[in-house]
Structure formats: structure tokens, C-alpha cells
C-alpha positions as CSV (number, residue, x, y, z in Angstrom):
1,M,13.0,-68.7,-2.6
2,T,10.9,-65.7,-3.2
3,D,8.5,-65.0,-5.9
4,A,9.7,-62.8,-9.1
5,V,8.2,-59.6,-9.0
6,P,6.1,-59.3,-11.7
7,P,6.7,-56.6,-14.4
8,A,3.3,-54.4,-14.1
9,R,4.4,-54.1,-10.2
10,R,8.5,-53.2,-11.1
11,A,6.7,-50.2,-13.7
12,A,3.9,-48.9,-11.7
13,P,7.1,-46.4,-9.6
14,L,7.6,-45.7,-13.0
15,L,4.5,-45.3,-14.4
16,L,3.2,-42.9,-11.2
17,V,6.2,-40.4,-12.0
18,L,5.3,-40.2,-15.4
19,L,1.6,-39.9,-14.6
20,V,2.9,-37.1,-12.0
21,A,4.8,-35.1,-14.3
22,A,1.9,-35.5,-17.0
23,I,-0.4,-33.7,-14.3
24,L,2.0,-30.9,-12.9
25,L,2.6,-30.1,-17.3
26,F,-0.7,-29.8,-17.5
27,F,-1.4,-27.4,-15.1
28,Y,1.7,-25.6,-15.8
29,R,0.1,-24.7,-19.2
30,I,-3.3,-23.8,-18.5
31,A,-1.9,-21.7,-15.6
32,E,-3.9,-18.9,-16.4
33,L,-6.9,-20.5,-16.0
34,V,-6.6,-21.9,-12.8
35,L,-5.3,-18.2,-11.7
36,L,-8.7,-17.2,-13.1
37,A,-10.8,-19.7,-11.2
38,F,-9.6,-19.0,-8.0
39,I,-10.5,-15.5,-8.7
40,S,-13.8,-16.4,-9.6
41,A,-14.4,-19.0,-5.8
42,L,-12.9,-15.7,-4.2
43,L,-15.5,-13.4,-5.8
44,A,-18.1,-16.9,-5.5
45,V,-17.1,-16.6,-1.3
46,F,-17.7,-13.0,-1.2
47,L,-21.7,-14.0,-3.2
48,G,-22.1,-16.8,-1.3
49,S,-21.4,-15.2,2.4
50,L,-23.6,-12.2,1.3
51,T,-26.4,-14.2,0.1
52,D,-26.5,-16.4,3.0
53,V,-26.6,-13.1,4.9
54,L,-29.8,-11.8,2.9
55,C,-31.5,-15.9,2.6
56,R,-30.9,-15.8,6.6
57,R,-32.4,-12.9,7.4
58,L,-35.0,-12.4,4.9
59,R,-35.7,-15.8,4.4
60,L,-35.3,-16.4,0.6
61,P,-34.7,-19.4,-1.7
62,R,-31.1,-19.3,-2.8
63,A,-31.5,-18.0,-6.8
64,P,-33.4,-14.8,-5.5
65,G,-31.3,-13.9,-2.8
66,L,-28.3,-13.9,-5.3
67,V,-29.7,-11.8,-7.4
68,L,-30.8,-9.1,-4.5
69,A,-26.9,-10.0,-3.7
70,L,-25.5,-8.8,-7.0
71,L,-28.0,-5.8,-6.9
72,L,-26.8,-4.6,-3.8
73,T,-23.1,-5.1,-4.8
74,L,-23.6,-3.6,-8.4
75,A,-25.7,-0.3,-5.8
76,A,-23.2,-0.2,-3.7
77,L,-19.9,0.1,-6.2
78,G,-22.4,2.4,-8.4
79,A,-23.1,5.1,-5.3
80,V,-20.0,4.6,-4.1
81,G,-18.8,5.3,-7.7
82,S,-21.0,8.5,-8.4
83,L,-19.8,10.2,-5.5
84,V,-15.9,9.6,-5.3
85,A,-15.4,8.9,-9.2
86,P,-15.9,12.8,-10.2
87,A,-13.4,14.1,-7.5
88,V,-10.8,11.3,-8.1
89,A,-10.8,11.5,-11.8
90,Q,-10.0,15.7,-11.2
91,Q,-6.9,15.2,-8.3
92,T,-5.8,12.5,-10.9
93,Q,-5.4,14.8,-13.6
94,G,-4.3,16.9,-11.3
95,L,-1.3,14.9,-10.0
96,V,-0.4,13.5,-13.3
97,E,0.0,17.1,-15.0
98,A,2.3,18.2,-11.3
99,I,4.4,15.4,-11.0
100,P,7.1,16.5,-13.2
101,S,7.5,19.3,-11.2
102,Y,6.7,17.5,-8.1
103,L,10.3,15.3,-9.3
104,T,12.1,18.1,-10.4
105,D,11.6,19.9,-7.0
106,L,11.9,16.6,-5.4
107,D,15.8,15.0,-7.4
108,R,17.1,19.1,-6.1
109,Q,16.2,18.4,-2.3
110,I,18.3,15.7,-3.0
111,R,21.1,16.8,-4.3
112,D,20.5,19.6,-1.4
113,L,21.4,16.9,1.1
114,A,24.1,14.7,-1.3
115,T,26.1,17.9,-1.2
116,R,25.9,18.5,2.7
117,Y,26.6,15.2,3.9
118,P,29.6,13.4,2.1
119,L,28.4,10.4,2.9
120,L,25.4,10.6,1.1
121,R,28.1,12.4,-1.6
122,R,29.6,8.9,-1.7
123,T,26.6,7.7,-3.3
124,G,26.1,8.9,-6.0
125,I,22.8,10.4,-5.6
126,A,23.9,13.9,-6.5
127,V,24.9,13.3,-10.0
128,A,24.0,15.8,-12.7
129,E,21.5,13.6,-15.0
130,G,18.6,12.9,-14.2
131,G,18.8,12.2,-10.5
132,I,18.0,9.6,-8.3
133,V,14.5,10.3,-7.9
134,I,14.1,9.8,-11.9
135,S,16.4,6.8,-12.8
136,A,13.5,5.5,-10.3
137,L,10.5,6.6,-12.1
138,R,12.2,5.5,-15.5
139,E,12.5,1.2,-13.4
140,L,9.0,2.2,-12.8
141,A,8.4,2.9,-16.1
142,G,10.1,0.2,-17.7
143,F,8.0,-2.5,-15.1
144,V,4.7,-1.0,-16.7
145,R,5.9,-1.0,-20.0
146,H,6.2,-5.1,-19.5
147,G,4.2,-6.3,-16.7
148,I,1.5,-3.8,-16.9
149,A,0.6,-2.4,-20.5
150,P,0.0,-6.2,-22.2
151,F,-3.1,-6.5,-20.3
152,A,-4.2,-3.2,-20.8
153,T,-3.9,-3.4,-24.8
154,A,-5.5,-7.1,-24.7
155,T,-8.7,-5.2,-23.8
156,G,-10.8,-8.0,-25.3
157,R,-9.3,-10.6,-24.0
158,V,-9.5,-8.6,-20.7
159,L,-12.8,-8.1,-21.1
160,I,-14.0,-11.4,-21.7
161,E,-11.7,-13.2,-18.9
162,A,-13.8,-10.5,-16.6
163,I,-17.3,-12.2,-17.9
164,A,-16.2,-15.6,-18.0
165,V,-14.7,-14.5,-14.1
166,V,-18.2,-13.2,-12.9
167,V,-19.9,-16.1,-14.7
168,M,-18.7,-18.7,-12.8
169,A,-18.5,-17.2,-9.7
170,V,-22.2,-16.5,-9.4
171,Y,-22.5,-20.6,-10.8
172,L,-20.3,-21.7,-7.7
173,A,-22.5,-18.8,-5.6
174,L,-25.7,-20.2,-6.6
175,S,-24.4,-24.4,-6.1
176,P,-21.8,-24.5,-3.7
177,A,-22.7,-27.9,-2.2
178,L,-23.0,-29.2,-5.8
179,Y,-19.4,-28.5,-6.9
180,R,-18.1,-29.2,-3.3
181,E,-19.8,-32.8,-3.7
182,G,-18.3,-32.6,-6.8
183,I,-14.9,-32.5,-5.9
184,V,-15.6,-34.7,-2.9
185,A,-16.5,-37.5,-5.5
186,L,-13.2,-37.6,-7.2
187,V,-11.6,-38.8,-3.9
188,P,-11.1,-42.3,-3.3
189,P,-13.9,-42.6,-0.1
190,R,-11.9,-43.8,2.6
191,L,-10.5,-40.1,2.1
192,R,-13.8,-38.4,1.4
193,D,-14.3,-37.2,5.2
194,A,-10.9,-35.4,5.4
195,A,-11.3,-33.9,1.5
196,R,-15.0,-32.4,2.3
197,A,-13.0,-31.3,5.9
198,I,-10.8,-29.6,3.7
199,L,-13.0,-28.0,1.0
200,L,-15.1,-26.0,4.5
201,D,-12.0,-25.2,6.0
202,L,-10.3,-23.4,2.9
203,G,-14.4,-21.8,2.1
204,A,-14.6,-20.3,5.9
205,T,-10.4,-19.5,5.5
206,L,-11.4,-17.5,1.8
207,R,-14.1,-16.2,3.7
208,A,-12.9,-14.3,6.7
209,W,-10.0,-13.0,4.0
210,V,-13.0,-12.0,2.0
211,G,-14.3,-10.3,5.0
212,A,-11.1,-8.6,6.2
213,Q,-9.7,-7.0,2.7
214,L,-12.7,-5.3,2.6
215,L,-12.5,-4.0,6.5
216,A,-8.6,-3.2,5.4
217,M,-9.9,-1.0,2.5
218,V,-12.1,1.1,3.7
219,V,-10.7,1.7,7.4
220,L,-7.3,2.5,5.6
221,A,-8.8,4.5,3.3
222,V,-11.2,6.7,5.1
223,L,-8.3,7.2,7.7
224,T,-5.5,7.7,5.8
225,G,-8.2,10.5,3.9
226,V,-8.7,11.8,7.1
227,G,-5.3,12.4,7.6
228,L,-3.9,13.7,4.8
229,W,-7.0,16.4,4.8
230,L,-6.1,17.6,8.2
231,L,-2.3,18.2,7.1
232,D,-3.5,20.4,3.5
233,V,-1.8,17.5,1.2
234,P,-2.8,18.1,-2.3
235,Y,-4.4,15.1,-4.1
236,W,-5.6,13.8,-0.5
237,L,-8.6,12.0,-2.5
238,A,-6.6,10.6,-5.0
239,F,-3.9,8.8,-2.1
240,S,-6.9,7.4,0.3
241,I,-8.3,5.7,-2.8
242,L,-4.9,4.4,-3.9
243,T,-4.5,3.3,0.5
244,G,-7.4,1.2,-0.2
245,V,-6.8,-0.2,-3.1
246,V,-2.7,-1.5,-2.8
247,V,-3.8,-2.6,0.9
248,L,-4.4,-6.1,-1.5
249,V,-0.5,-6.2,-1.8
250,P,0.0,-6.8,1.8
251,F,3.5,-5.0,3.3
252,F,4.4,-3.3,-0.4
253,G,1.1,-2.3,-0.9
254,S,1.1,0.1,2.4
255,L,5.0,1.0,2.3
256,I,3.6,2.5,-1.0
257,S,0.8,3.9,0.1
258,T,2.9,5.9,2.6
259,V,5.8,6.6,0.7
260,L,4.1,8.4,-2.5
261,P,2.1,10.8,-0.4
262,A,5.5,11.3,1.5
263,L,7.7,12.1,-1.5
264,L,4.9,14.7,-2.5
265,V,5.7,16.8,0.1
266,L,8.7,16.7,0.6
267,G,10.0,19.1,-2.4
268,E,7.5,21.6,-1.7
269,R,7.4,21.3,2.0
270,G,11.1,19.4,3.9
271,V,11.6,16.8,5.7
272,P,9.4,17.6,8.8
273,A,6.2,18.3,7.0
274,A,6.8,14.5,5.0
275,L,7.9,13.0,7.9
276,A,4.9,14.5,9.4
277,V,2.8,12.6,6.4
278,A,4.6,9.4,6.3
279,S,3.7,9.1,9.7
280,V,0.3,9.0,9.0
281,G,0.1,6.0,6.8
282,V,2.2,4.2,9.5
283,V,-0.4,5.2,12.2
284,V,-3.5,4.1,10.1
285,H,-2.2,1.3,9.5
286,V,-0.9,0.4,13.4
287,L,-4.6,1.0,14.0
288,E,-6.1,-1.1,11.3
289,A,-3.7,-4.5,11.9
290,N,-4.3,-3.9,15.9
291,L,-7.1,-2.6,16.7
292,V,-10.0,-1.9,14.2
293,A,-9.8,-5.4,12.8
294,P,-9.6,-7.6,16.1
295,I,-12.4,-5.7,17.3
296,I,-14.6,-5.7,14.4
297,M,-13.9,-9.1,12.6
298,Q,-15.3,-12.2,14.2
299,Q,-12.6,-14.2,12.7
300,R,-9.5,-13.2,10.1
301,V,-6.9,-14.5,8.5
302,A,-3.4,-14.7,10.5
303,L,-0.1,-15.7,8.4
304,P,3.0,-15.4,8.9
305,P,4.6,-12.1,7.9
306,V,7.9,-13.6,6.0
307,L,5.4,-16.1,4.6
308,T,3.3,-13.6,3.5
309,I,5.9,-11.4,2.3
310,L,8.0,-14.4,0.4
311,S,4.2,-15.2,-1.4
312,V,3.6,-11.7,-2.7
313,L,7.1,-11.7,-5.0
314,V,6.8,-15.2,-5.7
315,M,3.3,-14.8,-7.4
316,G,4.5,-11.8,-8.6
317,K,7.0,-13.6,-10.2
318,L,4.8,-16.2,-11.9
319,A,1.9,-14.3,-12.2
320,G,2.8,-10.5,-12.7
321,L,-0.1,-8.0,-11.6
322,V,-2.7,-10.6,-10.6
323,G,-0.8,-12.4,-9.0
324,L,0.3,-10.1,-6.5
325,L,-3.0,-9.3,-5.6
326,V,-4.0,-13.1,-5.0
327,A,-0.6,-14.1,-3.5
328,V,-2.2,-14.1,-0.1
329,P,-5.4,-15.9,-0.4
330,A,-3.7,-18.5,-2.1
331,L,-0.8,-18.5,0.7
332,A,-3.7,-19.2,2.7
333,T,-5.0,-22.4,0.6
334,V,-1.7,-23.5,0.6
335,V,-1.9,-23.1,4.9
336,V,-4.9,-25.1,4.8
337,L,-3.7,-27.9,3.0
338,V,-0.2,-28.3,4.8
339,R,-2.5,-28.5,7.7
340,H,-4.7,-31.2,7.2
341,V,-3.2,-33.0,4.1
342,L,0.5,-33.4,5.9
343,L,0.1,-32.3,9.3
344,F,-3.2,-34.2,10.1
345,R,-3.3,-36.9,7.8
346,I,0.6,-38.0,6.8
347,Y,2.0,-37.0,10.4
348,A,-1.7,-38.1,12.2
349,E,-1.7,-35.1,14.2
350,Q,-4.9,-35.3,16.1
351,P,-6.8,-31.6,15.4
352,G,-8.4,-31.5,19.2
353,A,-4.2,-32.0,20.5
354,A,-1.5,-30.3,19.1
355,A,-3.2,-28.8,16.4
356,P,-0.8,-25.7,14.7
357,P,-1.7,-22.4,14.2
358,P,-4.4,-22.2,11.9
359,A,-4.9,-20.3,9.2
360,V,-7.9,-18.2,10.0
361,L,-8.3,-17.1,14.2
362,R,-11.9,-17.6,14.9
363,R,-13.8,-16.7,17.6
364,S,-16.7,-17.9,17.4
365,R,-18.1,-20.9,18.8
366,E,-17.7,-23.7,17.2
367,P,-14.7,-25.1,15.4
368,P,-14.3,-26.1,12.1
369,A,-16.0,-29.8,11.2
370,L,-12.0,-31.2,11.1
371,A,-11.7,-35.2,9.9
372,P,-9.8,-37.5,12.3
373,P,-6.7,-38.7,11.0
374,A,-6.8,-42.6,9.0
375,G,-5.7,-44.9,12.0
């Protein structure tokens, strides 16, 4: 005769489900705040890494090193802005004023191609009203109006959130161990070693991503600017800065920075010139991805391309423009959690034996400290 199950134990699964549902609902309601906290963590990773270098080289305490890191960052941004901002502003204004005429020339080129080739004529791109470029521009304007314009109109809110992000990043960079150990303290004692290993691995992964992005932004902007200048492309400096910024969005950013200058010269110089300009973007991105980054970086984020594209699409759908910018570090965070929680803990795979492909391909001498799975 078996003992009767106590009512409290029978209700435990239901209570657990309700608790999980309540936690998920809570995070859904504060998803925007979680996103801001994640952005502040990325900024803290950059400031913390720079502070570590300064403290190690100059033998400074943590607080003066962080102040020096902030001053150097602001000075670098100010110097770059003072050097390129006037020229970029002038070229951007000229580009905006010249866009209508370039679009008209481009539509005329497309109509000419469509009238010469019956296959293109059947697609309907040679219609008299508007043209395919004008239609695409209307779609882009609708996206900007519904996706980006609300952020621009809420100037006060954006300013407050930006200040909050910077302040949180400074505090995180000043005492990273305090907040790391605070998170570990929330975990049951038997899992604290695993939690500490996850946070250390996650910090290394995000540092690698920040370093790779800064490198990619500089290299792509410089190489693209040189290539477009040699081809005498109008507004080459504005396009080079655009290339450095949109690299934050994998694949789609590279596509946009390659296609836009090619479309600019297509209507004025024809297809051969447009192909030459597009080839500059292709060659620059290939060189950066396969030659420059592996040589200069000691460690870099290596994520599967399909997962990267899916993360951009998902984060763009969930969080709009800001989601596009943090899609890759969010994916890297998920990869680290899956590796430690699912593979090392639940599946009990040994970290040293059949380790899965890491989020960070390390070239340093010491691997990250990983907690062994529970026996």
C-alpha cells in the first residue's frame, strides 16, 4: 500500500509553472529596460577593458584608471568628430539634395533595361508611374516613419535613457566583481561555480565582440573611403562613415553599404561603373573578414552565419532599430548559456573532451575557467 501524495506536493508543479509564467510576463513588461541594461553592459565591457589596460600599464588604481579611460574615449571621439564631421556634414547635405535627380536617372536606366529585355518587362518594373526605385523609397520612408521616427520625436526620453546607460556602464566598469558576485549569490550554492564560469565566459565573449566591432568599423570605413575616392565616387567620405556604422548589423549592413554607392553611380555612369563600385564593397568586406581581423585580433566572436542572420531578423522584429544593433551580442550570450547550461550541465559533456564550437575562437594561451558538470 503506497502512501498518499500530500496535497502540497501535488500542487508544486502547478505553482512552478505559474511562477515561471509570472517571471516571463515580468520580463516581457520590462523588456525595454532589460535591453537598456544589456547596452550598458556592452559599454561597461569596453570601458572595463580599456581601464584594465591603463591600470596594468600605468599602475593606477581602478577609479583613476576608469576616469582616464573615459577622458581618452571622449577625447578620441572629439578628435575624430572635429576632423571628419564638417566634411561629412557637407557631403551628406549635398547627397540629400542630389538624391531626387539620382533617383530619376536610376529609374530611367531601369526602364531602358526593361524595354530592351522582355523578361524584365514582364516583372512590371518599367511602369510609367513612380518606378521601382521610387516605390522602394516609399517603403523605406514608411519603415523610417513607423520604426525610427518615434525614437527621434521622444528626444527627452532618449536623452534620459542615454544618460542612464552611461551611468550604469560606469558603475559596472568600476566594480565588475561586485556585481558579478552579487549575481552569483542569487544562485544556489551547489551551482555557484557554474554561474561564475558562465559570467566569466560571457565577459570574455562580449569583450571579443566589442573589440571585433571597433576594429571592423575602423578598417571598413578607411578601406571603403580609399576605394570610393580612387573611383571618384561622389560623397565618398559620407559613404565610408556609413559603412563603418552599419557594420554593427551583420550581412544587411554590409549589403546596404555596398549597394547604395553603386546605385548612386548607376544612373549617371551606367552598369560598368556601378559594378566597379560594388566590387569595392565586396573586396573590402572579404579582406576585413578573412585577413585583417584574424591577424590583428587575439580573439574574435565566431558565430554561425545562419544563426547571426536569424538573430538580426528576430531582434529587429522584437526591438526595432536598437534590436538590430545588439542582435549579435545577444546571440553570443545565448550561445554561452546554451553551452554551459544545456551541454555542460544537463547533457554532462566534459568541457575539455567533446567541447562544442565556442562563441569565441581563442588564440590566447590560457582557456577560460569552466566549471565541471555536477556528478
